[in-house]
C-alpha distance (Angstrom), angle and dihedral (degrees) to the residues before:
residue distance angle dihedral
M1 . . .
R2 3.83 . .
S3 3.74 94.1 .
I4 3.77 90.1 49.0
L5 3.76 93.3 52.0
C6 3.80 89.0 51.1
I7 3.79 89.0 51.1
L8 3.83 89.6 50.0
L9 3.79 92.6 54.0
A10 3.89 96.1 41.1
S11 3.82 91.3 45.7
A12 3.75 92.4 51.2
V13 3.81 96.6 44.5
F14 3.80 106.8 37.8
F15 3.79 105.4 31.5
P16 3.81 125.9 70.7
F17 3.76 114.7 -133.5
E18 3.69 133.9 -164.9
A19 3.73 124.1 -142.0
V20 3.77 115.7 -97.9
S21 3.74 105.1 -104.4
G22 3.83 118.6 -118.1
E23 3.90 95.2 10.5
S24 3.73 131.1 80.7
S25 3.90 119.4 -138.7
S26 3.78 90.3 -105.6
Q27 3.82 91.6 55.4
Q28 3.88 87.3 50.3
L29 3.82 86.9 57.0
E30 3.83 93.3 62.8
P31 3.77 117.2 106.7
K32 3.83 114.3 -97.1
K33 3.77 127.5 -146.1
A34 3.79 111.5 -91.5
S35 3.75 115.7 -108.4
Y36 3.80 94.5 -159.1
D37 3.77 136.0 65.5
S38 3.75 115.5 -57.6
A39 3.86 88.3 -132.0
L40 3.83 86.8 75.3
L41 3.79 90.6 58.0
Q42 3.80 101.0 40.0
V43 3.76 128.6 60.6
Q44 3.71 108.9 -158.3
G45 3.83 132.3 175.8
E46 3.74 140.8 49.2
P47 3.79 120.4 -33.1
L48 3.82 112.8 -96.9
T49 3.81 127.0 -142.2
L50 3.68 125.3 -167.0
S51 3.76 88.9 -111.2
D52 3.87 89.3 55.4
A53 3.84 90.5 50.6
L54 3.74 94.7 49.0
D55 3.83 91.7 49.2
T56 3.78 91.8 47.8
A57 3.85 91.1 48.8
L58 3.74 94.5 50.1
Q59 3.81 91.9 49.5
N60 3.76 99.2 41.7
N61 3.83 111.4 22.5
P62 3.86 105.5 116.8
R63 3.83 94.9 -157.5
L64 3.90 89.8 59.7
A65 3.78 91.9 41.5
A66 3.83 89.9 51.4
W67 3.78 91.5 53.5
G68 3.75 89.4 49.9
H69 3.77 88.7 59.1
Q70 3.74 87.6 48.6
V71 3.75 90.8 56.3
A72 3.70 91.2 49.8
A73 3.73 91.8 47.6
D74 3.82 93.2 50.8
E75 3.83 90.4 49.9
A76 3.88 90.5 49.8
L77 3.74 91.6 50.3
L78 3.81 92.0 50.0
Q79 3.76 97.8 50.5
G80 3.75 92.3 91.9
D81 3.78 95.6 50.3
E82 3.76 94.2 95.2
A83 3.79 98.3 35.5
Y84 3.78 119.5 115.9
P85 3.77 116.6 -112.7
N86 3.82 114.9 -91.4
P87 3.76 118.5 -106.6
E88 3.82 115.6 -108.0
L89 3.88 127.0 -130.8
G90 3.70 115.4 -149.0
V91 3.86 130.9 -175.0
D92 3.77 120.9 -168.2
V93 3.89 124.3 -171.6
E94 3.79 116.3 -166.1
D95 3.86 142.0 173.0
F96 3.80 101.1 26.1
L97 3.72 138.5 122.2
G98 3.78 90.9 16.0
S99 3.81 130.9 114.5
G100 3.75 134.8 -80.5
E101 3.77 110.8 3.2
A102 3.72 91.4 -3.5
R103 3.82 91.4 59.6
G104 3.79 112.4 125.3
V105 3.81 116.8 -12.6
D106 3.79 99.6 -55.1
A107 3.83 92.0 106.8
L108 3.83 93.8 38.3
Q109 3.82 117.9 145.4
V110 3.75 119.9 -170.4
T111 3.80 121.7 -169.7
A112 3.86 124.5 -170.4
S113 3.79 115.6 -172.9
L114 3.85 143.6 166.8
S115 3.73 119.9 -144.0
Q116 3.85 129.8 -169.3
E117 3.73 129.9 -166.6
V118 3.78 116.1 -138.4
Q119 3.82 111.4 -155.1
L120 3.78 117.0 -141.9
G121 3.75 136.1 -175.2
G122 3.85 95.9 56.4
K123 3.73 95.5 -70.2
P124 3.88 97.5 147.1
G125 3.86 90.6 51.4
A126 3.83 92.0 46.9
R127 3.77 90.9 52.0
R128 3.78 91.5 49.7
E129 3.80 87.8 55.2
V130 3.77 90.6 50.2
K131 3.74 91.7 49.7
T132 3.82 93.3 48.6
A133 3.83 92.4 51.1
R134 3.81 92.3 46.9
K135 3.82 93.0 49.3
E136 3.81 89.0 50.1
I137 3.82 92.5 50.0
S138 3.77 90.4 50.7
N139 3.73 93.2 49.0
L140 3.80 92.4 46.1
E141 3.78 89.9 50.2
Y142 3.70 89.5 54.6
Q143 3.85 89.8 51.7
I144 3.82 89.7 52.1
K145 3.81 91.0 50.9
K146 3.79 89.0 48.8
Q147 3.82 91.2 49.3
L148 3.77 92.7 48.1
L149 3.84 89.9 49.0
M150 3.80 93.2 50.9
A151 3.82 89.0 48.9
D152 3.81 89.4 48.7
V153 3.92 90.3 51.0
A154 3.82 90.4 48.5
T155 3.79 92.8 49.6
A156 3.83 93.6 46.1
F157 3.92 88.5 49.0
L158 3.84 88.4 49.1
E159 3.78 91.9 49.6
V160 3.87 92.0 51.8
L161 3.75 89.4 51.0
A162 3.74 88.2 49.5
H163 3.84 92.2 50.9
E164 3.77 90.8 49.0
R165 3.78 89.5 54.2
R166 3.78 93.3 45.8
L167 3.78 87.9 50.7
A168 3.79 91.4 51.2
N169 3.85 88.5 50.6
A170 3.77 90.9 49.7
Q171 3.78 91.6 49.3
E172 3.86 88.8 50.4
V173 3.71 90.7 50.8
E174 3.73 90.9 50.2
L175 3.75 91.3 49.4
L176 3.77 92.9 49.8
A177 3.78 90.2 47.6
A178 3.78 89.5 54.0
E179 3.81 91.2 48.0
T180 3.79 88.9 49.9
V181 3.82 90.4 53.7
R182 3.81 90.2 52.0
A183 3.82 90.2 47.5
F184 3.73 91.5 52.8
E185 3.84 90.5 48.5
D186 3.78 88.7 52.5
Q187 3.80 90.1 50.9
V188 3.81 90.9 50.7
E189 3.82 92.9 47.7
A190 3.75 89.0 50.9
G191 3.80 91.3 49.8
R192 3.72 95.6 -116.5
G193 3.83 98.8 107.0
A194 3.78 144.4 46.6
P195 3.88 122.4 -109.1
I196 3.80 88.6 -129.7
E197 3.87 88.6 68.9
V198 3.77 89.2 58.7
D199 3.82 90.8 52.4
K200 3.76 92.4 49.2
A201 3.88 92.2 49.5
A202 3.86 88.6 49.5
I203 3.75 90.1 57.1
V204 3.70 90.8 49.2
F205 3.76 89.6 51.8
S206 3.84 90.2 52.1
L207 3.76 91.1 52.6
A208 3.77 90.9 48.0
S209 3.77 90.6 52.4
L210 3.84 89.2 51.6
A211 3.82 89.0 51.7
R212 3.77 90.5 50.1
E213 3.86 91.0 51.5
Q214 3.83 90.0 50.7
A215 3.80 90.6 50.6
Q216 3.85 89.1 51.8
R217 3.85 89.8 52.3
A218 3.81 90.9 46.4
R219 3.80 91.2 51.7
H220 3.84 90.3 50.2
V221 3.81 91.6 51.7
G222 3.80 89.9 49.2
R223 3.82 92.7 50.2
Q224 3.77 89.5 50.0
R225 3.78 90.0 50.5
L226 3.81 91.9 51.2
A227 3.80 90.1 49.4
A228 3.89 89.5 51.7
V229 3.77 92.2 50.2
C230 3.79 88.7 52.0
G231 3.81 89.3 53.0
K232 3.79 99.2 -104.2
E233 3.71 127.6 125.7
Q234 3.86 94.8 -153.3
I235 3.75 130.6 40.8
F236 3.73 106.2 -92.9
F237 3.78 103.2 180.0
G238 3.83 142.2 66.8
E239 3.75 125.8 -149.4
L240 3.70 120.0 -4.2
V241 3.79 117.6 -119.6
G242 3.77 106.2 -139.9
S243 3.78 145.4 83.2
L244 3.82 132.6 -132.6
E245 3.79 92.6 -143.4
T246 3.79 94.5 64.0
I247 3.88 127.8 67.6
A248 3.76 138.1 167.9
P249 3.83 119.4 -99.5
L250 3.83 115.2 -80.0
L251 3.82 124.7 -143.5
S252 3.73 121.3 -122.9
L253 3.74 120.5 -93.5
D254 3.80 92.3 -104.3
A255 3.80 91.5 53.6
L256 3.73 90.6 47.8
L257 3.80 92.6 51.9
E258 3.76 89.7 52.1
R259 3.80 91.8 53.0
I260 3.77 90.0 58.8
E261 3.75 91.4 76.9
S262 3.87 89.6 60.3
S263 3.75 95.6 43.1
P264 3.87 117.1 119.7
T265 3.78 90.4 -122.2
V266 3.83 95.5 56.7
M267 3.81 91.5 38.1
A268 3.80 90.8 52.1
R269 3.76 90.7 53.5
A270 3.80 89.7 49.2
A271 3.74 88.0 49.2
E272 3.80 89.6 50.2
L273 3.81 90.0 52.7
R274 3.83 90.5 50.3
H275 3.79 88.4 50.4
K276 3.84 93.2 51.6
K277 3.84 89.7 47.8
A278 3.84 90.2 49.9
L279 3.77 89.5 50.7
F280 3.77 89.9 50.4
E281 3.83 90.6 52.4
L282 3.85 89.1 48.2
A283 3.79 91.0 52.3
R284 3.86 88.8 51.7
A285 3.77 90.4 48.4
N286 3.74 89.1 52.6
R287 3.81 89.8 64.4
V288 3.82 88.0 74.2
P289 3.84 110.0 81.2
D290 3.77 119.5 -126.4
I291 3.90 120.6 -124.0
S292 3.74 121.2 -132.9
F293 3.81 120.7 -153.8
S294 3.81 122.4 -166.0
L295 3.80 133.5 -172.6
G296 3.86 125.5 -177.0
Y297 3.75 151.0 153.9
R298 3.84 124.2 -111.1
W299 3.82 126.8 -161.4
I300 3.85 117.5 -158.2
N301 3.75 107.4 -157.3
A302 3.85 96.8 -168.1
A303 3.82 94.6 56.8
K304 3.78 94.2 28.6
D305 3.79 86.3 -129.4
S306 3.86 135.4 129.4
A307 3.79 135.6 -147.8
V308 3.76 144.0 -176.8
V309 3.80 117.4 -110.9
A310 3.82 121.8 -160.4
G311 3.70 131.4 173.8
V312 3.81 147.6 168.0
A313 3.82 130.2 -149.6
V314 3.81 125.2 -160.3
P315 3.87 121.0 179.1
L316 3.83 112.1 -135.4
P317 3.82 108.3 -134.8
F318 3.86 94.4 -149.7
V319 3.83 95.6 131.8
N320 3.78 111.8 10.5
R321 3.75 113.2 49.6
N322 3.91 93.5 157.4
Q323 3.81 91.7 -100.8
G324 3.85 93.3 149.0
P325 3.78 97.4 52.7
I326 3.71 91.1 42.5
G327 3.80 92.8 54.0
A328 3.76 93.9 45.3
A329 3.78 91.8 48.6
A330 3.81 89.8 51.6
E331 3.85 92.9 51.4
L332 3.84 90.8 47.5
R333 3.75 89.9 50.0
D334 3.81 91.9 53.6
K335 3.75 91.6 43.4
S336 3.81 91.0 53.7
G337 3.76 90.9 50.8
K338 3.82 93.4 53.5
E339 3.78 92.0 44.9
S340 3.85 89.3 52.2
E341 3.82 91.1 50.8
H342 3.80 91.6 47.0
Q343 3.81 93.0 49.5
R344 3.80 92.2 50.5
I345 3.84 91.2 50.4
Q346 3.80 89.6 50.5
L347 3.83 93.0 48.9
V348 3.79 91.1 49.4
R349 3.85 89.9 49.2
E350 3.82 93.0 46.8
L351 3.84 91.4 48.1
I352 3.76 94.3 51.3
E353 3.77 93.4 46.4
T354 3.81 92.8 46.6
Y355 3.78 92.4 45.3
H356 3.88 91.6 54.0
L357 3.80 89.6 45.4
L358 3.78 87.8 52.4
A359 3.78 91.2 54.3
I360 3.89 90.5 48.7
E361 3.85 92.2 50.6
Q362 3.76 91.8 46.0
K363 3.78 93.9 51.4
R364 3.83 89.9 44.5
A365 3.83 92.4 51.2
T366 3.81 94.4 45.2
V367 3.84 93.3 49.9
L368 3.81 93.1 46.0
R369 3.86 94.1 47.3
K370 3.76 99.1 39.2
E371 3.72 104.6 32.2
I372 3.79 117.1 15.3
Y373 3.81 101.9 36.3
P374 3.85 96.4 51.4
R375 3.82 88.3 52.6
A376 3.75 94.1 48.6
E377 3.87 90.5 46.2
A378 3.81 90.0 52.8
T379 3.72 92.2 46.8
F380 3.79 92.5 50.5
E381 3.80 91.9 51.1
A382 3.82 91.8 48.6
V383 3.82 90.6 50.7
R384 3.78 94.1 45.3
E385 3.84 90.1 51.9
G386 3.79 89.3 44.2
Y387 3.80 89.8 52.5
R388 3.74 91.3 54.4
I389 3.85 92.1 55.6
G390 3.80 92.7 41.3
R391 3.81 99.1 -106.9
F392 3.80 94.4 118.7
G393 3.78 133.6 37.7
Y394 3.76 134.3 -127.6
L395 3.79 94.9 -93.9
D396 3.73 92.3 51.6
L397 3.84 89.8 54.4
L398 3.69 93.4 49.3
D399 3.78 93.3 46.6
A400 3.83 91.8 52.4
Q401 3.76 90.5 47.3
R402 3.80 92.1 49.7
T403 3.73 92.1 47.6
L404 3.78 93.1 49.6
F405 3.73 95.0 52.6
E406 3.81 95.5 41.7
I407 3.79 89.6 55.2
K408 3.79 90.7 46.1
E409 3.77 90.8 51.1
Q410 3.80 91.4 48.0
A411 3.76 90.8 50.6
L412 3.82 89.4 52.2
E413 3.77 95.1 48.7
A414 3.82 90.2 47.6
L415 3.85 87.7 54.9
I416 3.79 91.3 48.0
A417 3.75 91.4 47.3
Y418 3.81 91.2 50.6
Q419 3.77 94.5 50.7
R420 3.80 92.4 44.2
T421 3.82 89.1 52.3
A422 3.75 91.4 48.2
V423 3.77 88.7 55.5
Q424 3.76 90.6 52.3
I425 3.78 91.7 52.7
A426 3.68 90.0 51.1
R427 3.77 89.8 53.2
I428 3.87 94.8 47.2
A429 3.79 95.9 45.9
A430 3.80 94.9 38.7
L431 3.84 93.2 -117.9
P432 3.75 113.9 165.8
I433 3.79 114.8 -107.9
S434 3.78 100.4 -114.4
P435 3.83 113.6 -131.1
D436 3.75 86.5 -139.5
K437 3.78 95.5 54.6
F438 3.84 112.0 135.9
T439 3.80 89.8 22.9
E440 3.78 108.4 62.7
R441 3.84 123.4 66.6
K442 3.74 136.9 4.2
M443 3.74 120.9 -104.1
E444 3.83 92.7 -116.7
E445 3.71 93.4 54.3
N446 3.83 90.8 48.6
Q447 3.85 90.1 48.0
K448 3.87 90.1 54.0
E449 3.75 90.3 50.7
R450 3.79 93.2 50.0
T451 3.83 90.9 48.3
H452 3.80 89.1 50.8
H453 3.86 92.3 50.2
D454 3.82 93.3 46.5
Q455 3.86 89.9 51.4
């Protein structure tokens, strides 16, 4: 918007224009038939609140649903981790189809046996710990995906609100440009102005109309993006119910820092460390060899007799004592601990930086909206009235109008930056995205509460 306003001023001042042949300036101000899809102009459907958008996304977003299947798949794969090994059935056939006494099947011996491995060294318990940690990681990753999705929905919702405000500003610029054209025409008719000023103002109006059309397209793109984040291919909602000027209460910095410890991101790293520790303990347990017991029945065909066969097998760990896996597991455990510490430090840094950025954007938005913009608006009204009675010139009026809309745009962008930063803080500190966000409390009330907390 700021660049467009600069173009409007520069175009009107530095370039000579010729009147559009066959049409008066007033005729040029008449609405023209849109050359693009009517969907860009019309907003149809039921109103949408942030709560509705969040619910729709949680139910329909395919990325979150896909991760839910991943969680179920991981759990299904891990169900056998703590199960005892299955027994083995073995059948041995000996002393047949040979030579001498073993010719034919007269000396045949058949042995059928069952064998069972008995795991020692705490392997079943170690596997249960591994399973518990892996399930916890999977669930926490799901919570992280869910939290990111909710932040994406809130951001997309915010962007549509911003596009609607930008469109409203562009429409206001277009309206004022039309009023300026009419004012210049009145000056010309009264003999107090030059026709070239009407032509310049008409060009400004045309550029303002172009900016308004661009704002309409940007709003449509933003609405389509919000629908996609919610898991819908088509726009399914009408007007958004919300305001950029209102936000939910924000905790103090100390309270936010405390919440980091319970954030899914930090908890997932802690679960990953527990998983690596459990793998290390499992590797240590694997040093202890397992014992296999067998019990069977043997048929001796030559004597027509039978006998019971029993046995035990114990591996002798003379060479392989699982040193390699134990060493690797220990290194991965230590690596996970350092990564967990690093990520926590980064989260704290990011939270502190974002929090102070939030304070800056809040202050900037408040000053622009409550102090600077009212003064610019009063100045513009005074200059416009002065131009009508001949106290100010054309350039004075354009400069006042440009300043007014630049300040209004800066105030809007400050509000947008504030709300976007607040969503980032909610993501970092694992704050729930309030369904009433953008509809609860004024920024100044929230700033007083934050100041009180910090004191």
